[in-house]
N, C-alpha and C positions, 0 to 999 in steps of 0.2 A: 652653205647657208643653214642646212638642217642642224649640223653640230653646234653652230652659234646659237640657234634658237633653243636647243635643248640645254646648252650650258647656261644661257641667260635665265631660263625658267628655273633651273636648279639653283643658281646663285641667288635669285630673288627669294626662293623658298628658304634657303639657308639663312639669309639675312633676317627674314621675318621670324624664323625659328630662334635665331640667336637673340633677337630683341625680346621675344617672349620669355626665353629662359633667364635672361638678365633681370627682367622685371620680376619674374617669379622668385629668383634668388634674393632679390631685395626684400620681398615679403617674408621669405623664410628667415632672413636675418632680423627683420622687425619682430617676427613672432618669437624668436628666441630671446630677444631683449625684453619683450613684453612679459614672457613667462618668467624670466628671471626676476623682473621687477615685482611681479605678483607674489613670487615666493618670498622676496625680501619684505614685502608689506605684510604677508601672513605671519612672518616670524617676528615682526615688530611687537614688542611687549605692550605698547600703548595703543595698539589698534583694537578697537572694540566695536563690533557691529551694533548699529542702532536697533533697539527692540522692535519687533514687528507685531504691533498690537492688533487684536481682532477688530476693534472699532475703526481702525485706520485702513483695513483691507478693502480694496475695490472689488466690485463684482466681477466674477470670471465665469465664462461659459466654456466648457470643455467639449470640443467637437470631435467625434470619432467616426470618420467616414469608412464604411466597410462594404465589401462586396464578395460574397462567397468565401468567407474566411472561417469555416467551421473549426479548423484545427487550433486557431489562436484567439477567437473572439471572446471566449470565456475568460481567458487569462488577461486579455486587454481590459475588459470591464472590471474585473476584480481588482486589478492594479490601480486603475483610475479612481475607483470608489474608495480606495485606501489612501488617497492623497490627503495630506495634512493641511486643511484649510477650513475656515469657518463655514459650516453648511448653509448658513443663511446668506452667504455671499457667493455661493457656488451653485452651478447647474451643469449637469452632464447630459449631453445629447448624443445618443447612438444613432447615427445617420445610416440606415440600412437600405442598401440597394440590392440585396441578395436575392437569388432565385433558387437557393437550395436550403439545406437544413440549418444554415447559419441563423436565419430569422428566429426559428424556434429556440435555438440555444441562447441567442442573445436576449430574447424576450424573457426566458426563464431567469437569467441572471439579473436582468433589469428589475423584474418583479421582486426577486429575493432582496436586492439591495434597497429598493424603494420601501419595502416592508419594514426595514430597520432605520428609516428616516433619511436615506441618502436621496438628494434631489436629482433623480435620473429619469430620463424618458427615452423611448425608442420612437424614431420618426421614419416613416416610409413615404415614398412618392410614387406617382403613377408610372413613370418611365425613367430611364437612365440618361435623359438628355444632358449632354455636357459631361457625362461620366463623373469622375471625382470632383472636378471643378463645379459641375452642376449640383452635385450632392452638397458641397460646402456652401454654395449659394442658397440652397434650400435650408440648410441648417442655420445660416445667418439670419434668415427671415424669421426664425423661431427663437433665436438666442436673445437673451436680455442683458448679457454681461458687457461691462465696459471694456473688458479684455477677452480675447479668444485664444484658448490653448488648443492646438491641433496635434493629434497623434494618429499615426497609421495603425493598421490592424495588428501588426506583429510587434508593436512597440510596448515596452514596459518601463514607464517613467519611475524615477525614485520617489519615495513617499514625500520628501520635502521639496519636490520640483517647484511648486507654486511659491513656497516660502522663499526659495532662493532666486526665483526669476522676477516676480512681480515688483520687488523693490527697485529694480533697474529702471522702471518706468517713472520713477520720481522726476526724472528729467523729461519735461513735456515734449522735447524734440525727438525722443526715442519713439519710433513707430512700430518696430518689431524686434524680436529677439529670437536667436537660434541657440540651441544647446548642443552639447557633444553627444555622440552616438558610439556605443560599443556593440559588439556582435557576439552572440552566444555560440555561434557555430564557426567562428573564424579559424579554428584549428581542425576543421573537418577534412580539408583537403588543401592542395596548393591553390586551387581555384578560389576557395573562400579566403585563404590567407592573402592571396593577391588582392582581392577586393577590399579586405580589411586594411591592408597597407596603403592601397590607393585612396581609400576613404580617409585614412589617417593623414595622408599628405594633404588632401583637400581641406581637412579640418585645421591642420597646422597653418596652411597658407591663409585660411580665413582669419585666424588669429592675427596674422600680420596685416591683412587687409583692413581689419577692424582697427588695429593699432595705428595704421598709417592714414586712416580716414578715406580708404579707397572703396570703390564699389565692389560688392561681392555677389555671388550667385548662391542663394540659400534655398533650402528645401522647406516643404510644408509639413515636415514630420518633426515632432518634439520641439515645437516653436510656439511663441506667443505673439499675438498681434494686438495692437491698440485699435479698437473699433473705429475711432475717429480717423486713423490713418487709412484704413481700408475704404471708408466712406469718402475721404478726401481724394483718393485716386480713382474713384468711380466704381469701386467694388471689384469682386473677383471676375476675371474674364474666362469664359469657357471655350474660347476659340483656339486655344493652343493645348497640346497634349502635356505640357509642363506648366500648369497654371501658377505654381509656386514661383518659378523663375520670372514669369511675366509680372505678377504683382510685386515681387521683390524689386525688379528693375524700375517699375513705375514709381514705387515709393521713394527709392533713392534718387531718381531723376526729379522728383518733386521736393528734394531736400530733406526728406525724413531720414533720421539716423537709425542705425541698427546696433545691436550689441550681440556679441558671440561669447557665450559662457561655455568654454570647452570642458570645464571641470564639473559641470552639472550634466551627468551622463545618463541617458536612457538606453536600455538594452533593446536590441532588435535582432533580426535575422538577415543573413545574406542569401541570395539565390544560390542553391547548392548544386544546380545542374547547369551545364553549358547552354542548353536550349533556353532556359529561363534567363540566364545571364545575357545572352546575345539579344534576345527580344527586348529586355530592359534597356540595354545600351543603345539599341537602335531607336527606341522611343525617346530616351533622353536626348540623343543626338538630334532627332527631328525637332524636339521642343526647343533645344538650345539654338539651333539654326533659325527656326521660326522667330524666336524672340530677338535674336540679333537683327534680323531683317525688320521686325516691328519697331525696334527702338533705336536703330542706327541714326536716324535723323535727329532725334532728341538728344542722343549721346554727343553729337557733334555741335548742337546748337545751345544746349543748356550751359550757362556759365559755370566753369569749374577750372581750378588750377591745371596747368599743363601736365604735371606729374599724375594728377588724379585722372585726367582724360586718357593719358597713355595707358594707365593700368586698366581703365574701363574698356578701352579698345582691345587690349590684350585679353581680358577676360571674356568679352562678348564674342570675339572671333577665334578663340582657342579651338572651338569645335571645327571650324573650317580649316584651321591649321592642321588639326589631327587628320581630317579627311584628306588633306594634301599629301600626307605620308603615303596613302594608298596610291596616289597619282605617281609618286616617286617609285613605288614598287612596279607599276606598269611601265614606267619609262626606263627602268634599269636594263631590261633586255635590249631595247634599241641602242642604248648607250654602249653596250658591250661590243656592238659591231662598228662603233665609231671610235674604238680605242686609238687607232692610229691617227685620227683627226683631233683627238683631245690633247691639249697641251698643258702648259703650266697653270692656266686659269682654272681648268677643271681640277687639277691637283690642289690648288689653293682653296677652292670651294669645298673639296672633300676634307681637307685638313680642318677647316673652320667647322664643318658639319660634325666631324669626329670630336673636336674639342668641346663643342657646344653640347653634344650628347653626353660626354664624360661629366661636364659640369652639371647637367640636368640629372644624370643618374646619381651623382654624389649628393646633390641637393635633395633628391627624392629619398635616398637611403636614410639621410638624417631626419627629414621631416616626416616621412611615412612611419618610421618607428616611434618617433616622439608623439606623433598624432594618434597612433594606434595604441599608445601606452605600452609599447614593447621595450622593456628595459633589460631583459635577461641577456646574458652573453651567450654567444654561440660560436662554434668552431669557425675560423676564418674561411676555410674552404667552403663550408656550407653557406656562409653569408655571401661569398662571391657568386656561388652557383645560383642562389636564390635571387640575388640582385640582377644577374644576367637574365634569368627567366622572367623576372618582373619587367625588365625593359622589353624583352621579346614579346610579351603578351600585349603590348600596346599596338603591335602591327595588326593582329586580328581586329582589335577595337577600331583601328583606322578604317578597316573595311566596312564596319557597321556605320561609321560616321559618313563615309563616302556614299554608301547606299542610301542613307537618310537624306543626304544632300540631293542625290539623284531623284529620290521619290518626291521631295519637295518641288524640284524643278518640273516633275511630271504632274504636279497638282495634287499629290497625296498629302493632305494637311491634317485631318482630324482623327485618323484611326488611333484608337487607344487600346493597347494590349496590356492587361494587368500582369504583374510579376508574381507567379505562384511561389509560395515558400513552404519549407518543411517537406514532409513525405508526399504531400499532394502534388508537388511539382513533377514527380515521376508518373503520376496517374493522369494528370490533366492533358488534354489534347492541346498541342501547341498551335499557334496561328500559322498560316502559310509562310509568313516571312521568315520563320525559323528554319524551315526546310530550304528556302531559297538561300539564306545566308550560309547554311551548312554546306550546300553545294558549291557556293562561291569560295568558301574556305578551302575545300578540297582542290578546286581548280586553281586557286591562288598558290597553294602549296606546290602543285605540279609546275605551275608557271615559274615560281621562285627557284625550284630545283633545276629547271631548264636554264634559267638565267645564271645560276651558280655554275653549272657545267660549262656554259658558253664563256663565262667570265674567266674560268680556269684556262680554257683553251686559248682565249684571246689575251691572257695574262693581264687582265684588268683587275688588279688586286683590291682596288677600292670597291668595285662592284661585288667582288667575291666576299669581302667582309660584310657589306650591307646585306647581300642575299643570304648569307649564312644565318644572320640574326633573324631575317624575315622567315626563313625556313623553320627556324627553331620555334618562333611564335606560332605559326600556323600548324606546325606539327603538334604542339601542345594543345591547341584548340581542337584539332582533329582527334587527338587521343582522348580528351575529356568527352567529346561527343560520342565516340565509339564506346567508351567505358559506360556512359549513361545508357546506351542502347542495350547493353548486356544485362543491365539490372532488371 
């Protein structure tokens, strides 16, 4: 009875995984067609952009939520104050929740730019209620713009950001807009390169989602919102640790459209340490799972085409699918002792799982490089090794998502851990969850090695292959963690 239960669970997981990969592959194909079409339109000799006259510019409020960002706050303020936009239609609000020297540094730059006529103010509040979401709510109460542009503390937008984004809102159905992101430190290590490639994949898939009219999960960095859209959905909600996902879902479920401009690129930084990376991903996972639970009823009841609904389901529950990978890691060892009880059905499930993973890896290889603007050629051996390591790193991430799901079940809903960037990441004290996750990484590596050894003895070569990749991923995560501790 137990082998049948285990095989049924595994087969159900594989089917869900296969459906997710096929839907994502469709968005990658749509993205490729969309980008080729854009290139053809750009090359067309009769294509002339309409002039963007100052008198036609709508009012824009730029919101800069910051918290203890002394290393990057001056760069942020300087870059935003350099935006090319009529000053009489612009206001910049520095929303400062800091408790360190960031406030003094920010105030000095605000005063300097205000003295030369830039409409900029620094706003503080009495407490950090609602964290970043609460800070944005506070900023909206003081903002006067018809549109709201939001940038994280480590973001550097291009000078023509507003000139390239605001015209998209000529369509009154457009409620919000997201732009592309590049990373200044993507070549610092394999960890940052992995994140840049993963982000590139997400951005490229978003191009396909936008092109196909599918729901997307967007961030509140380097984006622009129509104030009327935010007011229509009831404002920003501070009850989730990923407020951007929440009001993005709410807007789309109320039939507001979005635009994704991948070629309008703001520069930012990636977490350079494993501790900062794992804390960020656990928070993202908790927010994604929270929002899936919050909006699942609306997602099934709001009228939409079947294809759109399938993509919405796939997107909303991808976090739980990734958490399920960790469940597969835990089930791998018991499965090795059932080798003699496993028949053709298990082999069929494993073949389907392997083929799905190959399709997913190939799709990610193409989309991640295109999305991250990586066009240089590399030796084939290096590409194969990097792609293998890229796939393996998703197993430690599955641990973070699994832990996030368990914490939500345990009632942990609102804990917000910021992601330190730059050199400060090595100096800052990490929250307790980082140490817990590191311990679980080491324990999982030991568990996967034991599973691999048992699978070799039991001649269960499917589990051998799976466990070897799992070991590779957790070995990489452990290596990065130990390397960080030596600095």
